[in-house]
C-alpha positions as a Markdown table, in Angstrom:
| # | Residue | x | y | z |
|---|---|---|---|---|
| 1 | Tyr | 27.8 | -17.9 | 10.6 |
| 2 | Leu | 28.7 | -14.5 | 9.3 |
| 3 | Gln | 28.1 | -15.5 | 5.6 |
| 4 | Ser | 24.7 | -16.9 | 6.4 |
| 5 | Tyr | 23.8 | -13.7 | 8.4 |
| 6 | Leu | 24.9 | -11.5 | 5.5 |
| 7 | Trp | 22.9 | -13.6 | 3.0 |
| 8 | Tyr | 19.8 | -13.4 | 5.2 |
| 9 | Lys | 20.3 | -9.6 | 5.7 |
| 10 | Ser | 20.6 | -9.1 | 1.9 |
| 11 | Leu | 17.3 | -11.0 | 1.4 |
| 12 | Ile | 15.6 | -8.7 | 3.9 |
| 13 | Leu | 16.8 | -5.7 | 2.1 |
| 14 | Phe | 15.7 | -7.1 | -1.3 |
| 15 | Phe | 12.2 | -8.2 | -0.1 |
| 16 | Gln | 10.9 | -5.2 | 1.8 |
| 17 | Val | 8.7 | -6.2 | 4.7 |
| 18 | Asn | 5.2 | -4.7 | 4.5 |
| 19 | Asn | 3.6 | -4.0 | 7.8 |
| 20 | Gln | 1.0 | -1.5 | 6.6 |
| 21 | Val | -2.4 | -3.2 | 6.5 |
| 22 | Asp | -3.9 | -1.1 | 3.6 |
| 23 | Ile | -0.9 | -1.8 | 1.4 |
| 24 | Gln | -1.2 | -5.5 | 2.2 |
| 25 | Met | -4.9 | -5.5 | 1.2 |
| 26 | Asp | -3.9 | -3.9 | -2.2 |
| 27 | Gln | -1.3 | -6.6 | -2.7 |
| 28 | Asn | -3.8 | -9.3 | -1.8 |
| 29 | Leu | -6.2 | -8.0 | -4.5 |
| 30 | Lys | -3.5 | -7.8 | -7.1 |
| 31 | Asn | -2.5 | -11.4 | -6.4 |
| 32 | Ile | -6.1 | -12.6 | -6.7 |
| 33 | Leu | -6.6 | -10.7 | -10.0 |
| 34 | Leu | -3.3 | -11.5 | -11.7 |
| 35 | Thr | -2.9 | -15.1 | -10.7 |
| 36 | Ile | -4.2 | -17.5 | -13.4 |
| 37 | Pro | -6.3 | -20.4 | -12.0 |
| 38 | Gly | -4.1 | -23.5 | -11.8 |
| 39 | Glu | -0.9 | -21.4 | -11.3 |
| 40 | Arg | -0.7 | -22.2 | -7.6 |
| 41 | Ala | 0.0 | -25.9 | -7.2 |
| 42 | Met | -1.5 | -26.3 | -3.7 |
| 43 | Asp | -4.6 | -24.3 | -4.5 |
| 44 | Pro | -5.5 | -24.6 | -8.2 |
| 45 | Asp | -8.8 | -22.7 | -7.8 |
| 46 | Phe | -7.0 | -19.5 | -6.6 |
| 47 | Gly | -7.0 | -16.5 | -9.0 |
| 48 | Val | -9.0 | -14.7 | -11.6 |
| 49 | Gly | -6.4 | -14.6 | -14.4 |
| 50 | Val | -7.3 | -11.2 | -15.9 |
| 51 | Ser | -4.7 | -11.7 | -18.6 |
| 52 | Thr | -6.6 | -14.7 | -20.0 |
| 53 | Tyr | -9.5 | -12.4 | -21.1 |
| 54 | Leu | -7.2 | -10.0 | -23.0 |
| 55 | Phe | -7.9 | -11.4 | -26.5 |
| 56 | Glu | -11.6 | -12.2 | -26.0 |
| 57 | Asn | -14.3 | -10.3 | -27.9 |
| 58 | Phe | -15.5 | -7.4 | -25.8 |
| 59 | Gly | -19.2 | -8.0 | -24.9 |
| 60 | Ser | -18.8 | -11.7 | -24.5 |
| 61 | Phe | -16.8 | -12.2 | -21.3 |
| 62 | Glu | -17.6 | -9.2 | -18.9 |
| 63 | Gly | -20.2 | -11.1 | -16.9 |
| 64 | Glu | -18.0 | -14.1 | -16.4 |
| 65 | Leu | -15.0 | -11.9 | -15.4 |
| 66 | Lys | -17.1 | -9.9 | -12.9 |
| 67 | Gly | -18.5 | -13.0 | -11.4 |
| 68 | Ser | -15.1 | -14.5 | -11.1 |
| 69 | Ile | -13.7 | -11.4 | -9.4 |
| 70 | Phe | -16.6 | -11.2 | -6.9 |
| 71 | Ser | -16.3 | -14.9 | -6.2 |
| 72 | Gln | -12.6 | -15.0 | -5.7 |
| 73 | Val | -12.5 | -11.9 | -3.5 |
| 74 | Ser | -15.3 | -13.2 | -1.3 |
| 75 | Arg | -13.5 | -16.5 | -0.9 |
| 76 | Tyr | -9.9 | -15.4 | -0.5 |
| 77 | Ala | -10.2 | -11.9 | 0.9 |
| 78 | Pro | -13.5 | -11.9 | 2.9 |
| 79 | Phe | -12.4 | -8.8 | 4.8 |
| 80 | Ile | -12.7 | -6.8 | 1.5 |
| 81 | Asp | -16.2 | -5.7 | 0.4 |
| 82 | Leu | -16.3 | -5.0 | -3.3 |
| 83 | Thr | -18.7 | -2.2 | -4.1 |
| 84 | Ser | -18.3 | -2.2 | -7.9 |
| 85 | Val | -16.3 | -3.8 | -10.7 |
| 86 | Asp | -16.0 | -2.0 | -14.0 |
| 87 | Ile | -14.5 | -3.6 | -17.1 |
| 88 | Val | -13.3 | -1.4 | -20.0 |
| 89 | Ser | -11.9 | -2.7 | -23.2 |
| 90 | Glu | -9.9 | -0.2 | -25.3 |
| 91 | Glu | -8.4 | -0.3 | -28.7 |
| 92 | Asp | -5.1 | -2.1 | -29.2 |
| 93 | Asn | -6.0 | -5.0 | -27.0 |
| 94 | Val | -6.1 | -3.1 | -23.7 |
| 95 | Leu | -8.3 | -4.4 | -20.9 |
| 96 | Arg | -8.9 | -2.4 | -17.7 |
| 97 | Val | -10.5 | -3.6 | -14.5 |
| 98 | Asn | -11.5 | -0.9 | -12.1 |
| 99 | Leu | -12.4 | -2.0 | -8.6 |
| 100 | His | -14.0 | 0.0 | -5.9 |
| 101 | Tyr | -14.0 | -1.5 | -2.4 |
| 102 | Asn | -14.4 | -1.0 | 1.3 |
| 103 | Ile | -12.5 | -2.5 | 4.1 |
| 104 | Pro | -15.0 | -2.4 | 7.0 |
| 105 | Ser | -12.6 | -3.4 | 9.7 |
| 106 | Leu | -10.4 | -0.4 | 8.8 |
| 107 | Ser | -13.2 | 2.0 | 7.9 |
| 108 | Thr | -11.4 | 2.5 | 4.6 |
| 109 | Lys | -12.7 | 3.0 | 1.0 |
| 110 | Asp | -10.3 | 2.6 | -1.9 |
| 111 | Asn | -10.1 | 1.8 | -5.6 |
| 112 | Met | -7.7 | 0.0 | -7.9 |
| 113 | Thr | -7.2 | -0.3 | -11.6 |
| 114 | Ile | -5.5 | -3.2 | -13.2 |
| 115 | Ala | -4.7 | -2.8 | -16.9 |
| 116 | Thr | -3.3 | -5.5 | -19.2 |
| 117 | Ser | -2.2 | -5.1 | -22.7 |
| 118 | Lys | -0.3 | -7.0 | -25.4 |
| 119 | Asp | 3.4 | -6.7 | -25.0 |
| 120 | Ala | 4.8 | -5.6 | -28.4 |
| 121 | Gln | 8.0 | -7.6 | -28.0 |
| 122 | Thr | 6.7 | -10.9 | -26.6 |
| 123 | Gly | 3.1 | -10.9 | -27.8 |
| 124 | Gly | 2.0 | -11.9 | -24.3 |
| 125 | Pro | 0.3 | -9.8 | -21.7 |
| 126 | Lys | 1.9 | -6.8 | -20.0 |
| 127 | Phe | 0.4 | -5.5 | -16.8 |
| 128 | Leu | 0.0 | -1.9 | -15.6 |
| 129 | Val | -1.0 | -1.9 | -11.9 |
């Protein structure tokens, strides 16, 4: 019994419990933006997959990405009201997505920036949240 209790206690310390609603809303948005569609086995439609747009030609994907963000947030986080989505592509394969949103039930306005770039070591995406 003591071993299982200590194991459980160590998990609780490792995975911090979040009971602040505004922080949880930010986490929900990050999950929606960073999850690649098909990554969740039980819900293959979930996610925007911002990293999949990293190597696209700027000027050819912004409308699709914005539409996907608005669609996914309205479906999976209907309690969040997106007011604007700005997409900025910078040199050296850096893609920034700036979100401005309201949470009407909390009377809160906030913003978030997700940046993804090419990881120099792996060649894959690296996220700055």
